[in-house]
NUDREN-820669 format. One record per residue (C-alpha): chain; x, y, z; residue in one letter. Coordinates in steps of 0.1 Angstrom, whole numbers, plus 5000, padded with zeros to 4 digits. Example, Ala and Ser with C-alpha at 12.3 -4.5 7.8 and 13.67 -1.06 7.14 Angstrom:
BEGIN
R  ch     u     v     w  aa
R   A  5123  4955  5078   A
R   A  5137  4989  5071   S
END
This chain:
BEGIN
R  ch     u     v     w  aa
R   A  7297  2436  7992   X
R   A  7283  2417  7963   X
R   A  7300  2386  7951   X
R   A  7292  2371  7918   X
R   A  7323  2352  7907   X
R   A  7344  2332  7931   X
R   A  7369  2304  7925   X
R   A  7369  2273  7948   X
R   A  7388  2239  7953   X
R   A  7366  2209  7956   X
R   A  7375  2172  7963   X
R   A  7353  2142  7966   X
R   A  7362  2116  7992   X
R   A  7387  2089  7988   X
R   A  7373  2051  7992   X
R   A  7382  2035  8022   X
R   A  7410  2007  8021   X
R   A  7400  1971  8020   X
R   A  7410  1951  8051   X
R   A  7432  1920  8053   X
R   A  7416  1897  8079   X
R   A  7412  1859  8087   X
R   A  7384  1844  8106   X
R   A  7394  1833  8140   X
R   A  7365  1820  8159   X
R   A  7360  1791  8185   X
R   A  7360  1759  8166   X
R   A  7374  1777  8136   X
R   A  7410  1787  8145   X
R   A  7421  1787  8109   X
R   A  7391  1804  8092   X
R   A  7394  1817  8057   X
R   A  7400  1851  8044   X
R   A  7374  1876  8059   X
R   A  7386  1913  8051   X
R   A  7358  1935  8044   X
R   A  7356  1962  8016   X
R   A  7364  1999  8022   X
R   A  7334  2024  8024   X
R   A  7328  2046  7996   X
R   A  7341  2082  7996   X
R   A  7315  2111  7998   X
R   A  7304  2130  7969   X
R   A  7306  2166  7960   X
R   A  7269  2181  7959   X
R   A  7258  2215  7947   X
R   A  7222  2226  7961   X
R   A  7204  2257  7953   X
R   A  7196  2277  7984   X
R   A  7168  2300  7974   X
R   A  7175  2323  8005   X
R   A  7210  2332  7992   X
R   A  7214  2361  7966   X
R   A  7252  2363  7963   X
R   A  7282  2343  7964   X
R   A  7297  2362  7994   X
R   A  7297  2331  8018   X
R   A  7325  2319  7996   X
R   A  7347  2349  8005   X
R   A  7356  2332  8039   X
R   A  7358  2295  8026   X
R   A  7371  2283  7994   X
R   A  7380  2248  8000   X
R   A  7355  2220  8003   X
R   A  7362  2182  8008   X
R   A  7339  2153  8013   X
R   A  7347  2128  8038   X
R   A  7367  2097  8029   X
R   A  7352  2063  8033   X
R   A  7362  2043  8063   X
R   A  7386  2011  8062   X
R   A  7368  1977  8059   X
R   A  7368  1954  8090   X
R   A  7371  1918  8097   X
R   A  7343  1893  8095   X
R   A  7337  1907  8060   X
R   A  7325  1941  8075   X
R   A  7322  1969  8049   X
R   A  7335  2002  8060   X
R   A  7312  2032  8065   X
R   A  7309  2054  8034   X
R   A  7320  2092  8038   X
R   A  7296  2121  8042   X
R   A  7288  2142  8012   X
R   A  7300  2178  8011   X
R   A  7270  2199  8001   X
R   A  7278  2234  7989   X
R   A  7250  2258  7989   X
R   A  7246  2283  7962   X
R   A  7221  2309  7952   X
R   A  7198  2303  7923   X
R   A  7211  2313  7890   X
R   A  7247  2300  7897   X
R   A  7268  2286  7869   X
R   A  7296  2261  7879   X
R   A  7325  2261  7855   X
R   A  7359  2241  7853   X
R   A  7386  2266  7860   X
R   A  7410  2252  7837   X
R   A  7389  2246  7806   X
R   A  7360  2270  7812   X
R   A  7334  2242  7804   X
R   A  7301  2246  7821   X
R   A  7296  2218  7845   X
R   A  7264  2227  7860   X
R   A  7237  2255  7856   X
R   A  7218  2256  7889   X
R   A  7185  2276  7885   X
R   A  7154  2258  7900   X
R   A  7147  2261  7937   X
R   A  7161  2233  7958   X
R   A  7178  2219  7926   X
R   A  7207  2195  7934   X
R   A  7233  2180  7913   X
R   A  7262  2156  7923   X
R   A  7291  2170  7904   X
R   A  7318  2146  7916   X
R   A  7315  2111  7929   X
R   A  7335  2097  7957   X
R   A  7361  2070  7950   X
R   A  7349  2034  7957   X
R   A  7361  2015  7986   X
R   A  7390  1991  7980   X
R   A  7383  1953  7980   X
R   A  7390  1933  8011   X
R   A  7412  1902  8008   X
R   A  7381  1880  8010   X
R   A  7372  1892  7975   X
R   A  7404  1878  7960   X
R   A  7401  1841  7969   X
R   A  7404  1818  7938   X
R   A  7415  1783  7931   X
R   A  7450  1792  7929   X
R   A  7453  1815  7961   X
R   A  7430  1804  7988   X
R   A  7445  1828  8015   X
R   A  7453  1861  7998   X
R   A  7472  1884  8021   X
R   A  7466  1917  8003   X
R   A  7435  1941  7997   X
R   A  7428  1971  7976   X
R   A  7434  2005  7985   X
R   A  7405  2029  7983   X
R   A  7399  2046  7949   X
R   A  7410  2084  7952   X
R   A  7383  2110  7948   X
R   A  7383  2137  7922   X
R   A  7398  2172  7929   X
R   A  7392  2201  7907   X
R   A  7392  2240  7908   X
R   A  7360  2255  7899   X
R   A  7346  2289  7890   X
R   A  7312  2299  7903   X
R   A  7295  2327  7884   X
R   A  7261  2341  7896   X
R   A  7236  2354  7869   X
R   A  7206  2370  7884   X
R   A  7174  2358  7878   X
R   A  7148  2385  7868   X
R   A  7119  2391  7847   X
R   A  7129  2425  7835   X
R   A  7163  2440  7832   X
R   A  7169  2478  7832   X
R   A  7200  2487  7809   X
R   A  7216  2519  7797   X
R   A  7247  2541  7799   X
R   A  7259  2551  7832   X
R   A  7239  2579  7848   X
R   A  7210  2569  7828   X
R   A  7187  2571  7859   X
R   A  7184  2533  7861   X
R   A  7187  2531  7900   X
R   A  7163  2559  7905   X
R   A  7136  2542  7881   X
R   A  7140  2509  7901   X
R   A  7136  2529  7934   X
R   A  7103  2545  7924   X
R   A  7088  2513  7906   X
R   A  7097  2487  7934   X
R   A  7108  2482  7971   X
R   A  7144  2484  7962   X
R   A  7165  2510  7978   X
R   A  7196  2513  7955   X
R   A  7225  2540  7962   X
R   A  7216  2569  7940   X
R   A  7240  2598  7930   X
R   A  7246  2620  7898   X
R   A  7278  2605  7886   X
R   A  7287  2574  7866   X
R   A  7291  2539  7880   X
R   A  7271  2549  7912   X
R   A  7257  2513  7909   X
R   A  7287  2490  7913   X
R   A  7265  2458  7917   X
R   A  7233  2447  7905   X
R   A  7200  2456  7924   X
R   A  7167  2436  7922   X
R   A  7133  2449  7930   X
R   A  7098  2434  7929   X
R   A  7072  2454  7910   X
R   A  7036  2449  7918   X
R   A  7007  2453  7897   X
R   A  6973  2443  7912   X
R   A  6978  2406  7922   X
R   A  7008  2401  7899   X
R   A  7044  2408  7905   X
R   A  7077  2410  7883   X
R   A  7115  2410  7893   X
R   A  7132  2440  7880   X
R   A  7171  2442  7879   X
R   A  7190  2474  7876   X
R   A  7222  2464  7856   X
R   A  7251  2488  7862   X
R   A  7258  2512  7833   X
R   A  7276  2499  7802   X
R   A  7300  2516  7782   X
R   A  7318  2510  7748   X
R   A  7337  2478  7749   X
R   A  7320  2462  7779   X
R   A  7314  2431  7760   X
R   A  7353  2429  7760   X
R   A  7355  2435  7798   X
R   A  7361  2472  7794   X
R   A  7348  2489  7826   X
R   A  7325  2466  7846   X
R   A  7321  2447  7813   X
R   A  7315  2410  7818   X
R   A  7310  2414  7854   X
R   A  7274  2425  7847   X
R   A  7266  2418  7811   X
R   A  7260  2382  7822   X
R   A  7233  2393  7846   X
R   A  7212  2404  7815   X
R   A  7211  2369  7799   X
R   A  7186  2354  7822   X
R   A  7160  2383  7819   X
R   A  7130  2379  7797   X
R   A  7130  2415  7784   X
R   A  7147  2448  7788   X
R   A  7138  2483  7798   X
R   A  7163  2503  7777   X
R   A  7167  2536  7795   X
R   A  7180  2565  7775   X
R   A  7199  2593  7793   X
R   A  7182  2624  7781   X
R   A  7209  2647  7792   X
R   A  7236  2629  7769   X
R   A  7252  2647  7744   X
R   A  7241  2621  7717   X
R   A  7214  2597  7729   X
R   A  7208  2582  7696   X
R   A  7246  2569  7698   X
R   A  7241  2558  7735   X
R   A  7209  2537  7723   X
R   A  7230  2521  7694   X
R   A  7259  2516  7715   X
R   A  7241  2496  7743   X
R   A  7225  2473  7719   X
R   A  7258  2468  7700   X
R   A  7274  2458  7733   X
R   A  7246  2434  7742   X
R   A  7247  2417  7709   X
R   A  7286  2415  7709   X
R   A  7284  2398  7743   X
R   A  7257  2373  7734   X
R   A  7240  2374  7702   X
R   A  7207  2362  7716   X
R   A  7203  2394  7737   X
R   A  7201  2413  7704   X
R   A  7165  2399  7698   X
R   A  7156  2401  7736   X
R   A  7124  2421  7736   X
R   A  7128  2458  7747   X
R   A  7109  2488  7759   X
R   A  7127  2520  7752   X
R   A  7122  2549  7776   X
R   A  7138  2585  7771   X
R   A  7145  2597  7808   X
R   A  7147  2632  7827   X
R   A  7119  2646  7803   X
R   A  7112  2669  7833   X
R   A  7141  2691  7823   X
R   A  7136  2719  7798   X
R   A  7167  2712  7778   X
R   A  7159  2673  7776   X
R   A  7123  2682  7766   X
R   A  7135  2703  7737   X
R   A  7159  2674  7727   X
R   A  7132  2650  7729   X
R   A  7111  2671  7703   X
R   A  7141  2669  7679   X
R   A  7148  2632  7684   X
R   A  7113  2618  7685   X
R   A  7110  2620  7647   X
R   A  7142  2601  7643   X
R   A  7132  2572  7666   X
R   A  7098  2571  7647   X
R   A  7116  2569  7612   X
R   A  7135  2538  7626   X
R   A  7104  2523  7639   X
R   A  7113  2524  7674   X
R   A  7084  2533  7699   X
R   A  7100  2553  7728   X
R   A  7081  2564  7758   X
R   A  7094  2597  7775   X
R   A  7095  2596  7813   X
R   A  7111  2612  7842   X
R   A  7121  2587  7870   X
R   A  7128  2617  7894   X
R   A  7091  2631  7890   X
R   A  7074  2598  7881   X
R   A  7060  2613  7850   X
R   A  7048  2584  7829   X
R   A  7063  2559  7850   X
R   A  7032  2540  7856   X
R   A  7024  2539  7820   X
R   A  7060  2523  7817   X
R   A  7052  2497  7842   X
R   A  7019  2490  7826   X
R   A  7036  2486  7792   X
R   A  7062  2462  7807   X
R   A  7035  2439  7823   X
R   A  7014  2441  7788   X
R   A  7046  2430  7770   X
R   A  7055  2400  7794   X
R   A  7020  2389  7787   X
R   A  7026  2385  7749   X
R   A  7062  2365  7755   X
R   A  7062  2328  7749   X
R   A  7063  2306  7779   X
R   A  7096  2301  7794   X
R   A  7114  2269  7786   X
R   A  7120  2247  7816   X
R   A  7152  2251  7831   X
R   A  7171  2221  7838   X
R   A  7200  2212  7856   X
R   A  7231  2208  7833   X
R   A  7256  2184  7847   X
R   A  7287  2172  7834   X
R   A  7301  2151  7863   X
R   A  7331  2130  7855   X
R   A  7315  2102  7834   X
R   A  7323  2066  7836   X
R   A  7350  2057  7810   X
R   A  7341  2045  7777   X
R   A  7345  2009  7774   X
R   A  7353  2014  7737   X
R   A  7380  2039  7742   X
R   A  7418  2033  7739   X
R   A  7426  2015  7773   X
R   A  7461  2031  7776   X
R   A  7488  2050  7758   X
R   A  7524  2047  7761   X
R   A  7549  2080  7757   X
R   A  7586  2084  7762   X
R   A  7598  2116  7779   X
R   A  7632  2134  7772   X
R   A  7649  2115  7801   X
R   A  7638  2078  7786   X
R   A  7610  2071  7810   X
R   A  7579  2054  7798   X
R   A  7548  2069  7810   X
R   A  7516  2047  7806   X
R   A  7483  2067  7808   X
R   A  7449  2053  7809   X
R   A  7419  2055  7834   X
R   A  7418  2018  7843   X
R   A  7457  2012  7846   X
R   A  7462  2046  7867   X
R   A  7432  2036  7890   X
R   A  7446  2002  7895   X
R   A  7481  2017  7903   X
R   A  7465  2041  7929   X
R   A  7448  2012  7946   X
R   A  7476  1990  7950   X
R   A  7496  1986  7982   X
R   A  7532  1989  7970   X
R   A  7546  1978  8004   X
R   A  7528  1943  8001   X
R   A  7546  1917  7977   X
R   A  7514  1896  7969   X
R   A  7497  1932  7959   X
R   A  7527  1940  7936   X
R   A  7522  1907  7919   X
R   A  7487  1911  7913   X
R   A  7495  1945  7898   X
R   A  7518  1928  7875   X
R   A  7491  1904  7865   X
R   A  7467  1933  7856   X
R   A  7496  1947  7835   X
R   A  7496  1915  7817   X
R   A  7459  1912  7812   X
R   A  7455  1948  7800   X
R   A  7483  1943  7773   X
R   A  7505  1968  7790   X
R   A  7536  1945  7795   X
R   A  7536  1935  7758   X
R   A  7530  1971  7746   X
R   A  7560  1985  7767   X
R   A  7583  1956  7754   X
R   A  7573  1966  7720   X
R   A  7582  2000  7727   X
R   A  7617  1989  7737   X
R   A  7614  1988  7775   X
R   A  7645  1971  7792   X
R   A  7650  1957  7826   X
R   A  7660  1988  7849   X
R   A  7639  2014  7829   X
R   A  7617  2038  7845   X
R   A  7580  2032  7841   X
R   A  7555  2060  7853   X
R   A  7518  2051  7860   X
R   A  7499  2079  7875   X
R   A  7516  2092  7905   X
R   A  7539  2061  7907   X
R   A  7574  2057  7894   X
R   A  7582  2020  7890   X
R   A  7615  2004  7879   X
R   A  7610  1977  7851   X
R   A  7618  1940  7859   X
R   A  7614  1909  7844   X
END
């Protein structure tokens, strides 16, 4: 089965916890703090695998998690970093945020690689908290949590030429006679339920042709096979617009397909086309072509009559395609688009405070939420340090100005606290 859209859950690794340790060696029975930092969590990495051509591998596995960093050790030993999780995708894969639809990465080039989500940093060991007021801290940080996100993977086939037309126009037959592809062929609509690729050779040159399943009215809005296959036209450099000569109204079909392409993506309206009128071997179609030919000429549209079944004029069509490709401008370099979670803006508002319907105060902000997640709440010294962070960031004063009182609930990230003096 051809998979061209899947939903997966990814998570980068949590940072390892910092260690609380004191140096205890011969001649140093009362050594100072020596707890090492935790290791960094593994990253979520996407890598293009040029041998893959569908997303079918994700039908068996949809959850991907990088390894957590290891805990720090004594003698100032830093914990090992977690291994990355490397997710291999076929070329042409677009990675989107499942909640917002934002494009996070567009992976096209062979062996392209992007780190989409970095792992959490390791927590600092107690040796990092020594100061003039506290020479023997007995607390350390927890590791920073990793990032978790549901993603949509969409595959857009990478082909030089796309063959488009209404259902049963003969696209699969044409692809089978000009290339090495062997698609399923039958005389009824929607025989092609998935795109087919074929390599077309001419001398020492080759082009990749894609047979795009038949489009119907409303395809741009998802009717029929709709969005599932219109996306595969986007990456092609040019199109063969194949008209079904047996249709009751070939001119209407031609106009409809162009409209559906433009409504889905207006840039496709200007994509170069070569128009072919298929099934010219049939007497009724031959008669119809003689009637329609002047109409196409009046519109300034060059149309080549062909028969994919008997291969009449098919070589002329292939020659025209190669000649057309030669006139197209060089393709712009394809770059990896990455929107991995950025570092917080230092100039942004550091935190916000809201009060919910139950009277609880919720403090939101990257720095304060991260500090809460990295605090050991079962350690009194660690809690006192977190209170100092509240003071330094101005959270305590802001809460008091909002009217917080002893005993009120304050929520920071995933933690629900009781306010005290």
